[in-house]
C-alpha positions as semicolon CSV with decimal commas, in nm:
position;residue;x (nm);y (nm);z (nm)
1;M;-0,015;-0,001;0,011
2;E;0,176;0,320;-0,091
3;P;0,152;0,613;0,125
4;T;-0,108;0,909;0,066
5;P;0,075;1,197;-0,084
6;P;0,080;1,513;0,118
7;K;-0,185;1,777;0,022
8;A;-0,044;2,048;-0,195
9;P;0,045;2,368;-0,001
10;R;-0,208;2,632;-0,003
11;S;-0,108;2,951;-0,194
12;P;-0,318;3,245;-0,043
13;G;-0,357;3,560;-0,248
14;S;-0,251;3,628;-0,592
15;T;-0,070;3,891;-0,774
16;W;-0,402;4,044;-0,890
17;F;-0,244;4,418;-0,792
18;A;0,063;4,381;-1,023
19;P;-0,095;4,517;-1,355
20;Y;-0,175;4,846;-1,162
21;V;0,203;4,887;-1,029
22;D;0,259;5,048;-1,364
23;E;0,546;5,323;-1,287
24;S;0,300;5,609;-1,421
25;K;0,307;5,793;-1,089
26;P;0,599;5,766;-0,790
27;W;0,355;5,580;-0,565
28;R;0,290;5,341;-0,838
29;S;0,647;5,241;-0,874
30;R;0,766;4,893;-0,794
31;S;1,080;5,051;-0,610
32;L;0,830;5,148;-0,357
33;L;0,785;4,781;-0,255
34;P;1,108;4,670;-0,128
35;L;1,244;4,326;-0,227
36;K;1,186;4,043;-0,003
37;P;1,481;3,780;0,083
38;E;1,485;3,496;-0,159
39;D;1,427;3,226;0,089
40;T;1,095;3,389;0,213
41;H;0,773;3,238;0,129
42;L;0,505;3,346;0,337
43;A;0,571;3,625;0,593
44;L;0,438;3,944;0,779
45;R;0,647;4,233;0,842
46;D;0,534;4,523;1,054
47;G;0,612;4,868;1,069
48;K;0,924;4,815;1,266
49;G;1,063;4,549;1,054
50;K;0,972;4,273;1,272
51;V;0,917;3,974;1,029
52;A;0,686;3,671;1,121
53;S;0,785;3,364;0,855
54;F;0,522;3,053;0,798
55;D;0,589;2,758;0,629
56;Q;0,425;2,689;0,278
57;N;0,186;2,436;0,422
58;E;0,048;2,705;0,673
59;G;-0,148;2,922;0,429
60;E;-0,470;2,916;0,595
61;T;-0,297;3,027;0,944
62;F;-0,108;3,298;0,740
63;E;-0,427;3,412;0,572
64;K;-0,626;3,428;0,895
65;E;-0,352;3,642;1,069
66;V;-0,352;3,892;0,777
67;R;-0,699;3,912;0,753
68;T;-0,692;4,007;1,139
69;R;-0,438;4,266;1,075
70;A;-0,513;4,408;0,694
71;N;-0,613;4,743;0,782
72;D;-0,271;4,821;0,945
73;L;-0,127;5,016;0,660
74;D;0,227;4,952;0,799
75;L;0,207;4,574;0,770
76;S;0,325;4,418;0,430
77;V;0,329;4,051;0,333
78;A;0,544;3,806;0,143
79;I;0,406;3,543;-0,098
80;P;0,577;3,285;-0,336
81;A;0,431;3,422;-0,638
82;Y;0,561;3,792;-0,583
83;D;0,916;3,916;-0,541
84;R;0,846;4,192;-0,318
85;W;0,692;4,299;0,002
86;F;0,338;4,476;-0,061
87;P;0,085;4,625;0,162
88;A;-0,106;4,340;0,348
89;I;-0,460;4,468;0,231
90;L;-0,368;4,397;-0,140
91;L;-0,347;4,000;-0,055
92;F;-0,700;4,008;-0,104
93;E;-0,865;4,059;-0,458
94;P;-1,169;4,322;-0,445
95;R;-1,505;4,208;-0,575
96;E;-1,606;4,358;-0,878
97;R;-1,959;4,436;-0,916
98;G;-1,979;4,494;-1,276
99;D;-2,303;4,669;-1,440
100;Q;-2,485;4,613;-1,105
101;K;-2,662;4,926;-0,968
102;P;-2,476;5,098;-0,685
103;R;-2,555;5,014;-0,331
104;T;-2,775;5,265;-0,154
105;D;-2,801;5,136;0,215
106;G;-2,506;5,337;0,336
107;L;-2,622;5,623;0,166
108;W;-2,964;5,609;0,344
109;K;-2,841;5,538;0,680
110;A;-2,609;5,848;0,644
111;L;-2,886;6,064;0,552
112;A;-3,102;5,929;0,835
113;L;-2,842;6,045;1,096
114;T;-2,775;6,386;0,930
115;F;-3,148;6,441;0,971
116;L;-3,141;6,363;1,342
117;L;-2,840;6,547;1,409
118;S;-2,970;6,823;1,234
119;W;-3,305;6,848;1,444
120;F;-3,075;6,831;1,728
121;F;-2,916;7,134;1,604
122;I;-3,207;7,304;1,533
123;S;-3,364;7,224;1,870
124;P;-3,098;7,120;2,133
125;P;-3,196;6,869;2,376
126;Q;-3,236;7,003;2,741
127;Q;-3,072;6,710;2,874
128;L;-2,712;6,817;2,732
129;P;-2,481;6,908;3,028
130;I;-2,410;7,243;2,816
131;H;-2,646;7,482;2,681
132;G;-2,656;7,802;2,438
133;P;-2,382;7,873;2,165
134;Q;-2,163;7,609;2,313
135;A;-2,416;7,328;2,291
136;K;-2,498;7,452;1,949
137;M;-2,112;7,442;1,849
138;F;-2,102;7,082;1,988
139;I;-2,399;6,968;1,803
140;L;-2,288;7,113;1,489
141;L;-1,945;6,971;1,516
142;G;-2,110;6,633;1,571
143;L;-2,336;6,686;1,288
144;M;-2,042;6,768;1,050
145;M;-1,820;6,452;1,185
146;F;-2,086;6,192;1,214
147;G;-2,374;6,312;0,974
148;I;-2,265;6,543;0,665
149;M;-1,917;6,396;0,625
150;P;-2,024;6,048;0,630
151;L;-2,318;6,165;0,386
152;C;-2,082;6,323;0,136
153;S;-1,869;6,031;0,120
154;E;-2,163;5,796;0,042
155;V;-2,279;6,031;-0,196
156;V;-1,931;6,042;-0,376
157;R;-1,909;5,667;-0,356
158;W;-2,247;5,599;-0,505
159;W;-2,175;5,864;-0,788
160;E;-1,821;5,675;-0,867
161;D;-2,019;5,356;-0,879
162;W;-2,270;5,488;-1,099
163;R;-2,051;5,655;-1,330
164;D;-1,757;5,406;-1,354
165;R;-1,894;5,033;-1,416
166;T;-1,564;4,919;-1,585
167;P;-1,478;4,566;-1,495
168;D;-1,184;4,642;-1,298
169;R;-1,293;4,954;-1,104
170;N;-1,264;4,822;-0,783
171;K;-0,914;4,689;-0,821
172;R;-0,789;5,042;-0,983
173;R;-0,925;5,239;-0,691
174;T;-0,793;4,998;-0,422
175;V;-0,448;4,978;-0,557
176;E;-0,449;5,358;-0,635
177;L;-0,553;5,436;-0,245
178;V;-0,324;5,187;-0,117
179;L;-0,026;5,253;-0,286
180;F;-0,061;5,643;-0,251
181;D;-0,132;5,592;0,151
182;S;0,205;5,392;0,157
183;W;0,390;5,650;-0,043
184;L;0,281;5,928;0,218
185;G;0,405;5,690;0,476
186;T;0,738;5,700;0,304
187;F;0,777;6,087;0,406
188;S;0,835;6,207;0,747
189;S;0,541;6,340;0,929
190;L;0,733;6,411;1,266
191;V;0,691;6,792;1,200
192;I;0,331;6,741;1,194
193;K;0,312;6,522;1,503
194;V;0,508;6,753;1,717
195;T;0,269;7,042;1,613
196;L;-0,024;6,832;1,709
197;V;0,142;6,751;2,051
198;L;0,224;7,115;2,116
199;L;-0,143;7,207;2,018
200;A;-0,279;6,960;2,254
201;A;-0,071;7,052;2,546
202;V;-0,174;7,412;2,510
203;Y;-0,526;7,335;2,505
204;L;-0,484;7,121;2,803
205;L;-0,319;7,395;2,973
206;Q;-0,603;7,615;2,874
207;A;-0,861;7,409;3,029
208;F;-0,702;7,323;3,346
209;G;-0,361;7,493;3,385
210;N;-0,523;7,709;3,671
211;G;-0,478;7,420;3,927
212;Q;-0,840;7,442;4,069
213;N;-1,005;7,123;4,177
214;L;-1,318;7,069;3,917
215;T;-1,620;6,857;3,941
216;I;-1,734;6,614;3,673
217;N;-1,993;6,862;3,537
218;Q;-1,739;7,138;3,541
219;I;-1,463;6,911;3,344
220;I;-1,737;6,818;3,108
221;D;-1,832;7,185;3,060
222;T;-1,461;7,266;3,016
223;L;-1,384;7,014;2,739
224;F;-1,697;7,023;2,544
225;G;-1,848;7,389;2,612
226;G;-1,532;7,575;2,680
227;G;-1,588;7,667;3,025
228;Q;-1,453;7,970;3,252
229;G;-1,081;7,828;3,230
230;I;-1,091;7,832;2,846
231;W;-1,268;8,183;2,830
232;N;-0,999;8,329;3,069
233;S;-0,708;8,164;2,853
234;V;-0,874;8,333;2,547
235;M;-0,884;8,689;2,687
236;K;-0,494;8,638;2,794
237;A;-0,349;8,530;2,467
238;A;-0,607;8,469;2,158
239;L;-0,736;8,702;1,916
240;V;-0,909;8,970;2,147
241;K;-0,947;9,263;1,906
242;H;-0,899;9,563;2,095
243;S;-0,582;9,404;2,257
244;V;-0,441;9,368;1,898
245;M;-0,511;9,713;1,819
246;A;-0,364;9,852;2,136
247;G;-0,047;9,690;2,022
248;E;-0,027;9,306;2,104
249;W;0,020;9,213;1,736
250;W;0,165;8,882;1,871
251;R;-0,220;8,751;1,914
252;L;-0,231;8,700;1,539
253;I;-0,001;8,429;1,589
254;T;-0,106;8,285;1,924
255;A;-0,459;8,271;1,852
256;G;-0,380;8,006;1,619
257;V;-0,211;7,765;1,862
258;M;-0,532;7,792;2,086
259;H;-0,855;7,607;2,083
260;G;-1,215;7,633;2,249
261;S;-1,317;7,287;2,296
262;I;-1,175;6,928;2,265
263;L;-1,420;6,894;1,955
264;H;-1,241;7,219;1,821
265;I;-0,903;7,082;1,862
266;Y;-0,987;6,721;1,728
267;F;-1,140;6,868;1,411
268;N;-0,856;7,093;1,348
269;G;-0,586;6,860;1,451
270;S;-0,727;6,561;1,221
271;A;-0,756;6,813;0,924
272;L;-0,407;6,901;0,981
273;Y;-0,272;6,547;0,967
274;F;-0,452;6,471;0,686
275;L;-0,405;6,772;0,466
276;G;-0,047;6,785;0,620
277;R;0,067;6,466;0,493
278;V;-0,018;6,502;0,145
279;T;0,135;6,859;0,142
280;V;0,459;6,714;0,268
281;A;0,469;6,460;-0,004
282;M;0,421;6,710;-0,255
283;V;0,604;7,013;-0,149
284;G;0,818;6,929;0,162
285;S;0,783;7,001;0,549
286;A;0,926;7,332;0,532
287;M;0,653;7,451;0,255
288;L;0,373;7,320;0,507
289;G;0,527;7,515;0,778
290;L;0,546;7,828;0,553
291;V;0,177;7,788;0,427
292;F;0,032;7,693;0,774
293;L;0,181;8,019;0,970
294;A;0,106;8,254;0,664
295;S;-0,269;8,121;0,678
296;I;-0,291;8,148;1,038
297;V;-0,161;8,511;1,029
298;G;-0,380;8,582;0,706
299;G;-0,678;8,431;0,889
300;S;-0,626;8,645;1,200
301;V;-0,598;8,982;0,999
302;A;-0,894;8,902;0,812
303;S;-1,084;8,816;1,127
304;L;-0,971;9,136;1,303
305;Y;-1,121;9,368;1,024
306;L;-1,416;9,156;0,921
307;S;-1,564;8,980;1,181
308;G;-1,660;9,246;1,459
309;G;-1,542;9,251;1,806
310;R;-1,566;8,909;1,936
311;P;-1,270;8,717;2,018
312;S;-1,118;8,439;1,793
313;V;-0,955;8,136;1,858
314;G;-0,829;7,821;1,673
315;A;-0,600;7,686;1,394
316;S;-0,866;7,676;1,144
317;G;-0,743;7,966;0,923
318;G;-0,403;7,767;0,910
319;V;-0,586;7,442;0,824
320;M;-0,813;7,631;0,564
321;G;-0,489;7,770;0,411
322;I;-0,333;7,428;0,337
323;L;-0,661;7,313;0,190
324;G;-0,663;7,641;-0,023
325;F;-0,296;7,552;-0,125
326;L;-0,380;7,177;-0,205
327;T;-0,695;7,304;-0,412
328;V;-0,449;7,517;-0,624
329;I;-0,223;7,210;-0,687
330;L;-0,548;7,022;-0,762
331;V;-0,628;7,271;-1,040
332;L;-0,292;7,321;-1,175
333;H;-0,141;6,965;-1,151
334;K;-0,435;6,747;-1,199
335;A;-0,251;6,421;-1,231
336;S;-0,049;6,496;-0,923
337;I;-0,323;6,342;-0,683
338;P;-0,509;6,057;-0,694
339;Q;-0,900;6,071;-0,816
340;R;-1,026;5,972;-0,449
341;Y;-0,817;6,231;-0,276
342;K;-0,922;6,509;-0,539
343;V;-1,260;6,415;-0,442
344;S;-1,185;6,445;-0,085
345;L;-1,025;6,790;-0,113
346;L;-1,360;6,904;-0,296
347;Q;-1,548;6,747;-0,019
348;A;-1,373;6,944;0,216
349;I;-1,431;7,245;0,068
350;F;-1,796;7,179;0,024
351;I;-1,825;7,056;0,399
352;M;-1,649;7,388;0,540
353;T;-1,902;7,592;0,331
354;I;-2,182;7,427;0,498
355;F;-2,018;7,442;0,829
356;G;-1,962;7,832;0,816
357;A;-2,324;7,878;0,690
358;L;-2,475;7,685;0,961
359;G;-2,210;7,806;1,233
360;A;-2,224;8,180;1,124
361;G;-2,331;8,283;1,420
362;F;-2,034;8,151;1,642
363;I;-1,774;8,076;1,348
364;D;-1,520;8,292;1,251
365;N;-1,593;8,261;0,880
366;A;-1,352;8,571;0,810
367;A;-1,085;8,367;0,948
368;H;-1,156;8,057;0,764
369;G;-1,189;8,269;0,418
370;G;-0,871;8,478;0,485
371;G;-0,654;8,155;0,571
372;F;-0,803;7,994;0,248
373;L;-0,737;8,312;0,046
374;I;-0,360;8,334;0,168
375;G;-0,273;7,934;0,107
376;A;-0,433;7,974;-0,231
377;L;-0,207;8,269;-0,328
378;L;0,070;8,085;-0,194
379;G;0,002;7,804;-0,413
380;V;-0,031;8,012;-0,756
381;V;0,300;8,205;-0,662
382;L;0,538;7,949;-0,514
383;V;0,437;7,607;-0,724
384;P;0,549;7,630;-1,095
385;R;0,275;7,520;-1,333
386;N;0,549;7,365;-1,587
387;E;0,635;7,040;-1,381
388;R;0,463;6,792;-1,184
389;A;0,402;6,890;-0,840
390;W;0,563;6,582;-0,673
391;E;0,915;6,702;-0,857
392;Y;0,896;7,036;-0,712
393;K;1,191;7,126;-0,480
394;A;1,134;7,477;-0,293
395;P;1,431;7,730;-0,339
396;K;1,643;7,738;-0,024
397;A;1,524;8,084;0,070
398;I;1,176;7,921;0,083
399;Q;1,282;7,618;0,299
400;I;1,443;7,864;0,533
401;L;1,132;8,075;0,573
402;G;0,948;7,736;0,610
403;W;1,164;7,592;0,900
404;A;1,164;7,954;1,063
405;S;0,782;7,927;1,063
406;W;0,783;7,613;1,238
407;A;0,992;7,759;1,503
408;T;0,754;8,065;1,536
409;L;0,477;7,825;1,595
410;A;0,678;7,669;1,867
411;A;0,790;7,993;2,013
412;A;0,405;8,066;2,025
413;C;0,318;7,760;2,209
414;F;0,571;7,879;2,451
415;H;0,457;8,231;2,480
416;V;0,089;8,107;2,570
417;T;0,219;7,872;2,807
418;Q;0,401;8,143;3,021
419;L;0,100;8,379;2,988
420;L;-0,129;8,094;3,111
421;L;0,095;8,009;3,400
422;G;0,204;8,367;3,476
423;W;0,557;8,298;3,414
424;N;0,771;8,665;3,402
425;L;1,051;8,546;3,179
426;Y;1,079;8,866;2,942
């Protein structure tokens, strides 16, 4: 009796994505995917370079592990059929829907949630721990983040599915997004992360730097509604118009490193990280710093002269400036950003327009508009039209100005800190 031959080893995944790695863009280049060792068959590699290897007969175990961690963009995989490491999510081939009608279930859910949050915005529930303008601002931010933004995303997805019914549409979209995100990861985001940490530290100091013992309700009111501590910090270092006119011009900058609530800083911080990473990949960290600071100042100046006498606070002017800068790149360099990111930028402009219209009573639209205009002007002046945006190298003088801008923002954070803590260092 002859022995039963062993089962053929399972070969998980395929190289379905290979035709789309076509060298047409820097993020579609094979050089972006590092070579794997010749003796590597099935393996996982995390962002720190730690490798977990599997035998060829452990295909099912390997695939189960990849499915568990596939959304980690830093996770790479190696398979026998391909000679390079590639993002784990590309191991699984997307399903194509062909000529089927686009799905609308997610669209209806997002629409229902938007209507519900809109009703809360029109008539805030009495059970909320905060009331008045703070409650309206809190609900509006929730409406934007959990209602209008998901709704816009679903509308865009439905429109793209309806317009594009080519057999490989999901494959093209998946490869484009995954490889572009991986490409963004090759650029250092350290300066953005450091800035976010500084902004968070300043906000916590605004909220709790006076050393008082707060009750739970007071903490909630401070985090979500502003509270007395936030108001006191605004009067000390933010854009208080009569103080600026009296000679405290430094407030044009310090206002941009302060915030009014935890949702306020979360909203601005998320936008800064998303838009900032794309800007760094296109034109470098130094240029991002120049655009961010110039837009903060431009937004503060617009607020000073156009928005009346109420104080203003937040990095929104700087964030809107980055959005304006990228919008110019989108218009002048259409091939420089994947389609989904183009749509996301246009979506962000649409959302901020709605945000400004609904919150006109307590949102500084002048600062938003001024920041956007300054960022757009910098895009027109500084990014040449006759070359691909990702090949642009800022002149030495611009780089010096950019790094000086980051240093100025760090100094502004320190200045706010010493004012709030009462240090007399000058």
